[in-house]
N, C-alpha and C positions, 0 to 999 in steps of 0.2 A: 503494500500500500504506501502510496506517496505521503511523505512528511507534511505536516500541517505548516503552512506559512507562520512565521512568528509574528505577523501582523494580525492573525485571524486568532492567535491564542488568547483565550480568556477563559480566567478561572471562574468557576460558578460554585454554589452551595453545595451541590453534590460532590463535586472534588473535595470541598474543605471537610464535608461529613466522612467522606471515606478516610482522608488522612488523619482526622481525629479518632477514628475506629483503630487504625493501625498505631496509633501513639501511646500504646500500651504494652508492656513487655509480654504479658499472657496472651493478648489477642494476637500480637505479632508472631508469638510461637505457634498459636493455633493455626493462624493463616498459612506460616510457612510450611507446617505440617501437612495441610490440605493441597498447597501447591505442589510438594514433593509427592503426594500419593497419587496424584493424577487421575483421582477416581472418587466415586462416593464413598464417605467412610461413615460408619456406624459412630454414634456419641460414644458408646462405651469403648469402641477402639481408640479414640482420640483421648478419652479420659485415661484410659490404660498406659497409652504411649507417653503422655505429657504429665501424668502424676496430678492433675487437677481436680479438686472435689467436685462432684457433679452438679449442685446448684451454682457454684462460680463459673464452670464451663458453660453451663447453660445460659447465665447472663452473659459472657463474652460472646458466644455463638449468637446470640439474639442480636448484640450490638454491631458484628459483623454483618449478619443477614440485612438488618434494618440500613447499614450503609452500602447494601447492594454489592458487598464484596464476596459472600457465599450465599449459596441458594440451600434450602432443605426439601427433603421430600420424606414424607412419612409412609411406612409399609408396615400394616398390622402394629405392633408396639413398638417398633423400632424407628429412629430418626436418623436419616442419613444427611451428611452435608458434602458439599463439594464446591470448589471455587467458582465463582460466576466470572467466567473467562472473558465475556465481551466487556465488562465494567473494568476489569483489571487490566486488560490490554489498552483501553481507553486511556486509563490512568497513566500507564507506561509510556505510551505516545506522548501524552501530554508532557510528561516529565522529561524525556528525552528530546522532545522538540525545543526546549528551552535551554538544552546544553550545548 
């Protein structure tokens, strides 16, 4: 895809919301774990891998979801999370266009 011309770059509230969501060490760890997984991951697997207590993990996943960085899918009694690739790609393009 073609780079975004610098003259057309403009930050918006969605960008700020996403960066705020990533500005926490636990959320950043959860996000990186999901990026490396390259697939949907059950909450229990995330919890086991990162050692984050269940209620705390739920809170952080919700913040990431509301920021549009991850998406969730419920199947029976399990919830699966994955990276929202389109949003992340847009953020990366936005950052790299500035550099």
